[in-house]
C-alpha positions in Angstrom: 0.2 -0.1 0.2 2.8 2.6 0.9 4.5 1.4 -2.3 1.0 2.7 -4.2 0.6 5.9 -2.4 4.5 7.1 -2.9 3.8 5.8 -6.9 0.8 8.3 -6.9 2.4 11.0 -5.5 5.3 11.2 -7.2 3.3 10.8 -10.4 1.0 13.7 -9.1 4.1 16.0 -9.1 5.8 15.0 -12.3 1.9 16.5 -13.3 2.0 19.5 -11.2 5.5 20.2 -12.6 4.4 20.3 -16.1 1.1 22.0 -15.8 3.4 25.2 -14.1 5.9 24.7 -17.3 2.9 24.9 -19.7 1.0 27.8 -17.8 4.7 29.8 -17.6 5.1 29.3 -21.1 1.4 30.7 -22.4 1.4 33.3 -19.7 5.2 34.6 -20.1 6.8 33.2 -23.2 4.2 33.7 -25.6 2.9 37.7 -24.9 5.3 40.1 -27.2 5.2 41.6 -23.4 4.1 40.1 -20.0 4.8 42.7 -17.9 1.9 45.0 -20.4 -0.6 42.2 -19.5 0.4 42.1 -15.4 -0.1 46.1 -15.9 -3.6 46.0 -16.2 -5.8 48.2 -17.8 -4.7 51.3 -15.7 -0.8 51.2 -16.6 1.6 53.7 -16.5 4.6 53.9 -18.2 6.4 54.0 -14.6 4.4 51.6 -13.5 5.3 49.2 -16.6 9.0 49.7 -15.9 8.8 48.6 -12.2 6.3 45.7 -13.0 9.5 44.8 -16.5 11.8 44.4 -13.8 10.3 43.1 -11.0 9.4 40.3 -13.2 12.6 39.9 -14.6 11.4 40.0 -18.5 14.7 41.1 -19.5 16.7 38.3 -18.4 16.7 34.5 -20.3 13.6 32.9 -20.8 14.7 29.5 -18.5 15.5 31.8 -15.8 12.6 33.6 -15.6 11.4 30.0 -15.2 13.6 29.1 -12.6 12.7 31.8 -10.7 8.8 31.2 -10.9 9.5 28.1 -9.5 11.5 29.4 -6.7 8.8 32.1 -5.9 6.5 28.4 -5.2 9.0 26.8 -3.2 10.7 29.2 -1.4 9.0 32.9 -1.9 10.8 35.6 -3.8 11.0 39.5 -4.1 9.3 41.8 -6.4 11.2 44.5 -5.9 11.1 45.8 -2.2 7.9 43.4 -1.8 8.7 39.9 -0.7 5.8 37.1 -1.6 5.9 34.1 1.0 6.1 30.4 -0.4 4.0 29.3 -1.9 4.2 32.6 -3.7 2.3 32.3 -7.2 3.0 36.0 -8.5 2.4 39.2 -7.5 -0.8 41.0 -8.5 -0.1 45.0 -9.7 -3.5 45.9 -10.4 -4.1 44.7 -6.5 -1.4 45.0 -5.3 -1.2 42.0 -3.3 0.4 38.4 -3.7 -1.3 35.8 -5.4 -1.8 33.5 -3.1 -3.1 36.3 -0.5 -6.4 37.1 -2.6 -6.3 33.5 -3.5 -6.1 32.5 0.3 -8.7 35.2 0.9 -11.5 33.6 -1.8 -10.7 29.9 -0.8 -12.9 29.6 2.1 -16.3 30.7 -0.1 -15.0 27.8 -2.8 -14.4 25.1 -0.3 -17.8 25.8 1.2 -19.8 25.8 -2.0 -17.6 22.4 -3.6 -17.9 20.1 -0.2 -21.2 20.7 0.8 -22.6 20.6 -2.5 -20.5 17.4 -3.3 -22.1 15.8 0.1 -25.7 16.7 -1.0 -24.9 15.5 -4.8 -23.3 11.5 -3.1 -26.4 11.6 -0.7 -29.6 12.1 -3.3 -27.3 11.0 -6.1 -26.0 7.5 -4.9 -28.7 7.0 -2.9 -31.4 6.9 -5.0 -29.4 5.2 -8.3 -28.7 2.5 -5.6 -32.5 2.3 -5.2 -33.4 2.3 -9.1 -31.2 -0.4 -9.3 -32.4 -2.6 -6.9 -36.1 -1.6 -8.0 -35.3 -2.6 -11.4 -37.6 -2.5 -14.2 -40.3 -1.1 -11.7 -42.2 2.2 -11.9 -39.8 3.6 -9.1 -37.4 2.8 -11.1 -38.5 4.4 -14.2 -40.1 7.4 -12.4 -36.4 8.2 -10.9 -35.0 7.7 -14.3 -36.6 9.9 -16.0 -36.2 12.9 -12.9 -32.4 12.0 -13.6 -32.4 12.6 -17.0 -34.4 15.8 -16.5 -32.3 16.9 -13.8 -29.4 16.4 -16.4 -30.7 18.7 -19.0 -30.6 21.5 -16.6 -28.3 23.7 -16.4 -27.0 26.0 -13.6 -28.1 29.6 -14.8 -31.3 28.7 -15.4 -32.3 26.6 -12.2 -30.3 28.8 -9.9 -32.4 32.3 -11.2 -36.0 30.0 -11.1 -35.1 28.8 -7.9 -33.4 32.4 -6.5 -37.0 33.9 -8.0 -39.4 31.7 -6.7 -37.8 30.4 -2.8 -36.1 34.0 -2.0 -37.7 36.8 -4.1 -41.4 35.3 -4.2 -41.9 33.2 -1.6 -39.0 34.0 0.9 -38.4 30.8 2.2 -34.9 30.6 2.3 -32.7 33.8 2.6 -30.9 35.5 0.4 -28.1 33.4 -1.0 -24.4 34.6 -1.1 -21.2 33.7 1.5 -20.6 34.6 4.6 -18.0 33.0 7.3 -19.0 30.5 9.1 -16.4 31.4 11.9 -19.0 34.7 12.2 -21.9 33.0 12.1 -22.2 29.2 11.4 -26.5 30.1 10.9 -26.0 32.9 8.6 -23.6 30.5 6.2 -25.7 27.2 6.0 -28.8 29.8 5.4 -26.6 31.5 2.7 -25.2 28.4 1.5 -28.6 26.7 1.4 -29.8 27.6 -2.5 -26.4 26.9 -3.9 -25.9 23.3 -2.7 -29.3 22.4 -3.6 -29.0 24.3 -7.4 -26.1 22.3 -7.9 -27.1 19.0 -6.5 -30.1 19.0 -8.8 -28.0 19.6 -11.9 -25.3 17.2 -10.7 -26.8 14.7 -8.9 -28.9 13.5 -11.9 -25.7 11.9 -13.5 -24.9 10.2 -10.1 -28.3 9.0 -10.5 -27.3 6.9 -13.9 -24.1 6.2 -13.1 -25.2 4.2 -9.6 -27.6 2.3 -11.7 -25.8 1.1 -14.4 -23.1 0.5 -12.3 -24.8 -1.1 -10.0 -26.7 -3.4 -12.2 -23.6 -4.4 -14.0 -22.1 -5.0 -11.0 -24.9 -7.4 -9.8 -23.8 -10.0 -12.8 -20.7 -9.9 -11.5 -19.7 -13.8 -10.6 -18.9 -12.7 -6.9 -21.8 -11.5 -6.2 -23.7 -14.5 -7.2 -21.4 -16.3 -5.7 -22.7 -14.3 -2.4 -25.6 -15.0 -2.6 -25.5 -18.3 -3.8 -23.6 -19.0 -0.4 -26.6 -17.7 1.1 -25.7 -14.3 2.6 -29.3 -11.5 3.7 -29.8 -9.3 0.2 -29.0 -6.3 2.3 -25.3 -7.6 3.1 -25.2 -8.7 -0.7 -26.0 -5.2 -2.2 -24.9 -3.0 0.1 -21.2 -5.1 0.8 -20.7 -6.7 -2.2 -22.5 -5.2 -5.2 -22.5 -1.6 -4.1 -18.6 -1.9 -3.3 -17.8 -3.3 -6.6 -20.1 -0.1 -8.4 -18.3 2.8 -6.3 -15.3 2.8 -8.8 -17.2 4.9 -11.6 -18.9 7.2 -9.3 -15.8 7.7 -7.6 -14.0 8.4 -11.1 -16.5 11.4 -11.6 -16.9 12.5 -8.5 -12.9 13.3 -8.5 -13.9 15.5 -11.7 -16.6 17.0 -10.2 -14.7 18.0 -7.5 -11.6 19.3 -9.2 -14.0 21.5 -10.7 -15.8 23.0 -8.3 -12.9 23.8 -6.3 -11.6 25.6 -9.5 -14.0 26.6 -12.2 -17.5 26.8 -10.4 -17.5 30.2 -12.5 -21.5 29.8 -13.7 -22.3 29.2 -9.9 -20.6 31.9 -7.7 -21.4 34.1 -10.7 -25.3 33.5 -10.5 -25.3 33.0 -6.6 -22.8 36.1 -6.0 -19.8 33.7 -4.4 -16.9 35.6 -4.4 -14.7 32.6 -5.1 -11.6 31.5 -6.9 -13.6 31.0 -9.6 -15.4 34.7 -10.1 -11.8 35.7 -9.4 -10.4 34.3 -12.4 -13.1 35.9 -14.3 -12.3 39.3 -12.7 -9.2 38.7 -13.5 -9.3 38.1 -17.4 -11.6 41.4 -17.3 -9.2 43.3 -15.9 -5.8 41.6 -17.4 -4.3 40.5 -14.3 -1.9 38.4 -15.5 -0.2 36.9 -12.5 -3.5 36.7 -11.2 -4.8 34.4 -14.4 -1.8 32.5 -13.6 -2.4 31.4 -9.7 -6.4 30.8 -10.7 -5.0 28.9 -13.5 -2.3 27.0 -11.5 -5.0 26.2 -8.3 -7.1 25.1 -10.4 -5.1 22.8 -11.7 -3.7 21.6 -8.8 -7.0 21.1 -7.4 -8.2 18.5 -10.2 -5.1 16.6 -9.7 -5.4 16.0 -6.1 -8.9 15.2 -6.3 -7.9 12.3 -9.1 -5.3 11.4 -6.7 -7.5 10.9 -3.8 -9.7 9.2 -5.8 -7.0 6.2 -6.8 -6.7 5.8 -2.8 -9.9 5.4 -2.2 -9.6 2.9 -5.4 -7.3 1.2 -3.3 -8.9 0.8 0.1 -12.2 -0.2 -2.7 -10.5 -2.9 -4.4 -7.3 -4.2 -3.0 -6.6 -5.5 -7.2 -5.8 -2.1 -8.1 -2.8 -1.8 -5.8 -1.0 -4.2 -7.6 
């Protein structure tokens, strides 16, 4: 098991290194003047000269990339300003380290991703198991039809309609938005409830279909038939054997979705005015804030890689054959 974890960890490090190289090349090597892009819309010649010096664009490309990596691993100076590790750059638009801005926005994104994921897995996997156990019956057909309708919905449509009906029209739910959980847990929960429910309506439908099809396939496997032939109770056969074997496909999808929720839930955060990392990425593009764009891209990519590594580790616990 230790060897499996070590291999996956080293693979993740190599992938993150490759992502950093590609990101640096795209944003700093290809543009004719990356300092101009980093300066933003309101840029004076004096500020542009300072940014050129701080970014080191007059140095060889390899030296620039080495300074970029050094900043991530050990921090670096931008003129007289020290950017502590992991330094993903310095925003000359906000006059703040990119890491500090991302740290301020991360709690909102984390609240959205974790709460929605719990709701999605609970509803999606639960209904999918029920549909598989009632295969061909009326309940199965109803759940499949609901899943088909839900998977065809979009967040911006469901979110706007739900906000109008549940918040503005009938005042069933409070105004959506992020409030720090440390300040008021009740207000935090109330503000995130509608975004969680909206994501669950759209995404849980996919998990209903995945779980149902995986459970039906697992029910036909030899190890499940053997467990049933040994006289084990149906509950044990379904939940200990069939359900466990069906979770690999669901975990794969969940790893991708969780990484996307953490790094690029742009539509959801914009719909409910949640100031998270994804909305920060959109604002950075609008403001032509190149260091902030680079930081959000790297963080989003890191989330996806780390979530996939976590999924691989879950595979090893669910199916011991994966460790080989």
